[in-house]
C-alpha positions as CSV (number, residue, x, y, z in Angstrom):
1,M,13.5,6.6,3.0
2,T,10.3,4.5,3.2
3,F,8.9,1.2,4.4
4,S,5.7,-0.1,2.8
5,L,3.5,-3.1,2.6
6,I,1.3,-4.3,-0.3
7,A,-1.2,-7.0,0.3
8,R,-4.3,-8.9,-0.8
9,C,-6.9,-10.1,1.7
10,P,-7.9,-13.7,0.7
11,R,-11.2,-13.4,2.5
12,S,-12.5,-10.1,1.0
13,G,-10.3,-9.9,-2.2
14,Q,-9.4,-6.3,-1.2
15,F,-6.0,-5.0,-2.2
16,G,-4.1,-2.5,0.0
17,V,-1.0,-0.4,0.1
18,A,0.4,1.1,3.4
19,A,3.5,3.1,3.9
20,A,5.4,5.5,6.2
21,T,8.4,7.7,5.4
22,A,10.4,10.7,6.6
23,M,9.4,12.8,3.5
24,P,6.0,14.6,3.5
25,A,3.0,13.4,1.5
26,V,4.1,9.8,0.9
27,G,0.6,8.7,-0.3
28,K,0.0,10.7,-3.4
29,L,2.8,9.1,-5.5
30,L,3.7,5.8,-3.8
31,S,0.3,4.1,-3.6
32,H,-1.4,2.4,-6.6
33,A,-4.1,-0.2,-6.5
34,A,-7.1,-1.4,-8.6
35,A,-10.0,-3.6,-7.6
36,G,-9.6,-7.2,-8.9
37,V,-6.2,-6.3,-10.5
38,G,-3.5,-5.8,-7.8
39,A,-1.4,-3.1,-6.2
40,V,2.0,-1.4,-6.7
41,A,4.2,0.5,-4.3
42,T,6.9,2.7,-5.9
43,Q,9.5,4.3,-3.6
44,A,13.2,5.2,-2.9
45,Q,13.7,7.8,-5.8
46,V,10.1,7.6,-6.8
47,N,9.0,7.0,-10.4
48,P,5.2,7.3,-10.4
49,Y,5.0,5.6,-13.8
50,L,6.2,2.4,-12.3
51,G,2.9,2.4,-10.3
52,L,0.7,3.7,-13.1
53,D,2.2,1.5,-15.8
54,G,2.6,-1.5,-13.4
55,L,-1.2,-1.5,-12.8
56,Q,-1.9,-1.3,-16.5
57,L,0.3,-4.3,-17.1
58,L,-1.5,-6.2,-14.4
59,R,-4.8,-5.3,-16.0
60,Q,-3.6,-6.9,-19.1
61,G,-3.2,-10.2,-17.2
62,L,0.5,-10.2,-16.7
63,S,1.8,-11.7,-13.4
64,A,3.6,-9.5,-10.9
65,A,7.0,-10.9,-12.1
66,E,6.1,-10.4,-15.7
67,A,5.0,-6.8,-15.1
68,L,8.1,-6.0,-13.2
69,A,10.3,-7.3,-16.1
70,R,8.4,-5.1,-18.5
71,L,8.8,-2.1,-16.2
72,H,12.6,-2.6,-16.3
73,D,12.5,-1.7,-20.0
74,T,10.8,1.6,-19.3
75,D,13.1,3.1,-16.7
76,P,16.9,3.7,-17.2
77,C,17.4,4.4,-13.5
78,M,16.1,1.3,-11.9
79,A,19.2,1.2,-9.8
80,L,17.7,4.1,-7.8
81,R,14.2,2.6,-7.5
82,Q,12.4,0.2,-5.2
83,C,9.1,-1.2,-6.6
84,A,6.8,-3.9,-5.3
85,L,3.8,-5.5,-7.1
86,I,1.1,-7.9,-6.2
87,D,-1.2,-9.4,-8.8
88,A,-4.7,-10.7,-8.9
89,R,-3.6,-14.1,-7.6
90,G,-1.8,-12.6,-4.7
91,D,1.7,-13.4,-6.1
92,T,4.3,-10.7,-5.2
93,V,7.6,-9.4,-6.5
94,C,9.9,-6.6,-5.3
95,W,12.8,-4.9,-7.0
96,T,15.4,-3.1,-4.9
97,G,18.0,-1.2,-6.9
98,E,21.6,-1.5,-5.9
99,R,21.8,2.3,-5.4
100,C,19.0,2.5,-2.9
101,I,20.1,3.9,0.5
102,P,20.9,1.2,3.0
103,W,19.5,-0.6,4.8
104,A,17.3,-1.6,1.8
105,G,15.5,-4.8,1.0
106,S,12.2,-6.7,1.0
107,L,10.4,-9.6,2.7
108,S,7.5,-11.6,1.1
109,G,4.9,-13.8,2.6
110,E,1.5,-15.3,1.5
111,Q,-0.2,-12.6,-0.5
112,F,1.9,-9.8,0.9
113,S,5.3,-8.1,0.5
114,V,7.1,-5.7,2.8
115,Q,9.9,-3.5,1.5
116,G,11.9,-0.5,2.7
117,N,15.0,1.6,2.2
118,R,17.1,3.8,4.5
119,L,15.8,1.7,7.4
120,V,17.5,1.1,10.7
121,G,17.8,-2.6,9.6
122,P,16.0,-5.7,8.4
123,Q,14.3,-6.0,11.7
124,V,11.8,-3.3,10.6
125,L,10.5,-5.6,7.8
126,D,10.4,-8.5,10.2
127,A,8.3,-6.4,12.7
128,V,5.9,-5.3,9.9
129,A,5.4,-8.8,8.6
130,E,4.9,-10.3,12.0
131,A,2.3,-7.7,13.0
132,F,0.5,-8.1,9.7
133,C,0.3,-11.9,10.0
134,R,-0.6,-11.9,13.7
135,E,-4.4,-11.6,13.4
136,E,-5.3,-12.8,9.9
137,Q,-9.1,-12.7,10.6
138,R,-9.1,-8.9,11.2
139,P,-10.1,-6.5,8.4
140,L,-7.3,-5.5,6.0
141,I,-7.4,-1.9,7.2
142,D,-6.7,-2.9,10.8
143,R,-3.9,-5.2,9.8
144,L,-2.2,-2.6,7.7
145,I,-2.4,0.0,10.5
146,E,-0.9,-2.4,13.0
147,A,1.8,-3.4,10.6
148,L,2.9,0.2,10.0
149,A,2.8,0.9,13.8
150,A,5.0,-2.1,14.4
151,G,7.6,-0.9,11.8
152,D,7.6,2.6,13.3
153,H,8.0,1.2,16.8
154,C,11.0,-0.9,15.6
155,G,12.8,2.2,14.3
156,G,11.4,2.5,10.7
157,D,13.1,5.2,8.6
158,R,16.5,6.1,10.1
159,H,15.4,9.8,9.9
160,G,12.0,9.1,11.6
161,E,8.6,9.3,9.9
162,S,6.6,12.4,9.0
163,S,3.9,11.0,6.6
164,A,1.9,7.8,6.2
165,V,-0.8,6.4,4.0
166,I,-3.3,3.5,3.9
167,Y,-5.0,2.9,0.5
168,I,-7.4,0.0,0.0
169,V,-9.7,-0.9,-2.9
170,D,-12.6,-3.4,-2.7
171,Q,-14.9,-4.0,-5.7
172,E,-15.2,-0.5,-7.2
173,Q,-12.8,1.7,-9.1
174,Y,-12.8,4.2,-6.3
175,P,-11.1,3.4,-3.0
176,L,-12.8,2.0,0.1
177,W,-10.1,3.6,2.3
178,D,-7.8,6.4,1.4
179,I,-6.2,7.8,4.6
180,R,-3.3,10.2,4.2
181,V,-1.2,11.9,6.8
182,D,0.9,14.3,4.7
183,H,3.0,16.0,7.4
184,H,2.8,15.3,11.2
185,R,5.2,14.8,14.1
186,D,3.6,11.5,14.9
187,P,2.0,10.3,11.6
188,L,1.1,6.8,13.0
189,A,-0.9,8.3,15.9
190,E,-2.5,10.7,13.4
191,L,-3.3,7.8,11.1
192,R,-5.1,6.0,13.9
193,R,-7.1,9.1,14.7
194,L,-8.1,9.6,11.1
195,H,-9.0,6.0,10.8
196,A,-11.6,6.4,13.6
197,V,-12.9,9.6,11.9
198,F,-13.1,7.9,8.5
199,A,-14.8,4.8,10.0
200,R,-17.4,7.0,11.7
201,E,-18.0,9.6,9.0
202,V,-16.6,8.7,5.6
203,L,-17.0,4.9,5.3
204,P,-20.8,5.0,5.6
205,E,-20.9,7.5,2.8
206,I,-18.6,5.5,0.6
207,L,-20.7,2.3,1.2
208,A,-23.8,4.3,0.1
209,M,-22.3,5.6,-3.2
210,P,-23.2,4.3,-6.6
211,T,-21.6,1.1,-7.8
212,R,-21.3,-0.5,-11.2
213,Q,-24.0,-3.0,-10.2
214,N,-26.2,-0.3,-8.5
215,P,-25.7,3.0,-10.3
216,A,-28.1,4.8,-7.9
217,G,-26.4,3.6,-4.8
218,K,-28.3,3.7,-1.5
219,A,-30.2,6.8,-2.7
220,A,-32.5,4.4,-4.7
221,E,-33.3,2.5,-1.5
222,E,-34.1,5.7,0.5
223,S,-36.5,7.0,-2.2
224,V,-38.7,3.8,-2.1
């Protein structure tokens, strides 16, 4: 019921998760990422603990493949799951259970993985990957938005999309971008609109927030 993309930007080190689906509120349970650690997308019949526990395993230094192998031991219904991981090195792995609704599968490239289930066909993943790779010098947020739009234009979920998410972490424990469209007739258009709003009104506030290296944030600079 979903197509998603997990990725690491080799220039910035940012990790991102992007997804669109026919179900409402895809972002809350599917998207998991941690700065310097990696990212996980859990979909099909969602088990949020695959994302939560997957990140914890990556924090322990396991590779994406090793973490996925451990996750298999925690879930007796992996045949119903689709789960993709990317680790700190940018290596990826994806599991697609044999009981996921067809068409279901995945496609991996350099420091990214695209996966989906209940799609019109594998051409959706091809379109997502092609759009993501087209302009490698653009910021990760832009590349993820264009990738989702390409998948939607190619047919995406067989039932259409009603929600979408972009979740990106940079160097802090809180996200740099967390844009969610929980229910909309055209979630990709709404995602673009919200991106413009966030870039104008939210991102400057986030960049001024306290960091681990500068606990006062930009407030300290303004008080001088």
